[in-house]
C-alpha positions as CSV (number, residue, x, y, z in Angstrom):
1,M,16.0,20.2,1.9
2,N,18.9,18.1,3.5
3,V,20.9,15.7,1.2
4,E,20.6,12.9,3.7
5,F,16.7,12.6,3.6
6,V,16.7,11.9,-0.1
7,P,17.8,8.4,0.1
8,V,14.8,7.8,2.7
9,L,12.2,9.6,0.9
10,L,13.3,7.8,-2.3
11,L,13.0,4.4,-0.4
12,F,9.4,5.7,1.0
13,S,8.3,6.4,-2.5
14,L,9.5,3.2,-3.9
15,V,8.1,1.1,-1.1
16,S,4.6,3.0,-1.6
17,L,4.5,2.6,-5.3
18,S,5.1,-1.2,-4.9
19,F,2.7,-1.9,-2.1
20,G,0.1,0.4,-4.1
21,L,0.7,-1.7,-7.1
22,F,-0.1,-4.9,-5.4
23,L,-2.8,-3.7,-3.8
24,L,-4.5,-2.4,-6.9
25,L,-3.7,-5.2,-9.1
26,R,-4.1,-8.2,-6.5
27,P,-6.4,-7.2,-3.8
28,L,-7.8,-10.5,-3.3
29,S,-4.3,-11.8,-2.4
30,A,-3.9,-8.9,0.0
31,I,-6.9,-9.7,1.8
32,E,-6.0,-13.2,1.9
33,F,-2.8,-12.5,3.3
34,Q,-4.3,-10.5,6.0
35,I,-6.9,-13.1,6.9
36,K,-4.0,-15.9,7.3
37,F,-2.2,-13.3,9.5
38,Y,-5.0,-12.7,11.8
39,E,-5.5,-16.5,12.2
40,K,-1.8,-16.7,13.3
41,I,-2.2,-14.5,16.2
42,N,-5.7,-16.2,17.2
43,W,-8.2,-13.8,15.7
44,R,-10.5,-14.6,12.9
45,M,-11.4,-12.0,10.4
46,M,-13.8,-12.0,7.5
47,P,-15.3,-9.4,5.5
48,I,-18.9,-8.7,5.5
49,S,-19.1,-8.0,2.0
50,M,-15.9,-9.2,-0.2
51,P,-16.8,-6.9,-3.4
52,R,-16.7,-3.9,-0.8
53,E,-13.5,-5.0,0.7
54,I,-11.9,-5.5,-2.8
55,R,-13.2,-1.9,-3.9
56,N,-11.6,-0.4,-0.4
57,T,-8.5,-2.5,-1.0
58,R,-8.0,-1.1,-4.4
59,L,-8.8,2.4,-3.1
60,M,-5.9,2.0,-0.6
61,G,-3.6,0.7,-3.4
62,V,-4.5,3.9,-5.4
63,S,-3.7,6.2,-2.4
64,L,-0.4,4.3,-1.8
65,L,0.5,4.8,-5.6
66,S,-0.5,8.7,-5.3
67,I,1.7,8.9,-2.1
68,G,4.7,7.6,-3.9
69,V,4.2,9.7,-7.0
70,F,4.0,12.8,-4.9
71,T,7.1,11.8,-3.2
72,L,9.0,11.3,-6.3
73,A,7.8,14.6,-7.7
74,Y,8.8,16.4,-4.3
75,I,12.3,14.9,-4.6
76,I,12.6,15.7,-8.4
77,I,11.4,19.2,-7.8
78,L,13.9,19.9,-5.0
């Protein structure tokens, strides 16, 4: 692997880990942020089922955490 890609992969994994932790630990804050963002661009967005939306947001956080961990493992192995 080229050495110049290591910082990019490291940055990618750290961003994935931080966003993953945020989505896993504070899903309601992430949903509220998304709702406020869409209101600023003239869209109204409300989940039909908030418990389901929170579950899906946490699953997205787990996915991002997994991507970050696998990327770090890839950097360490190579």
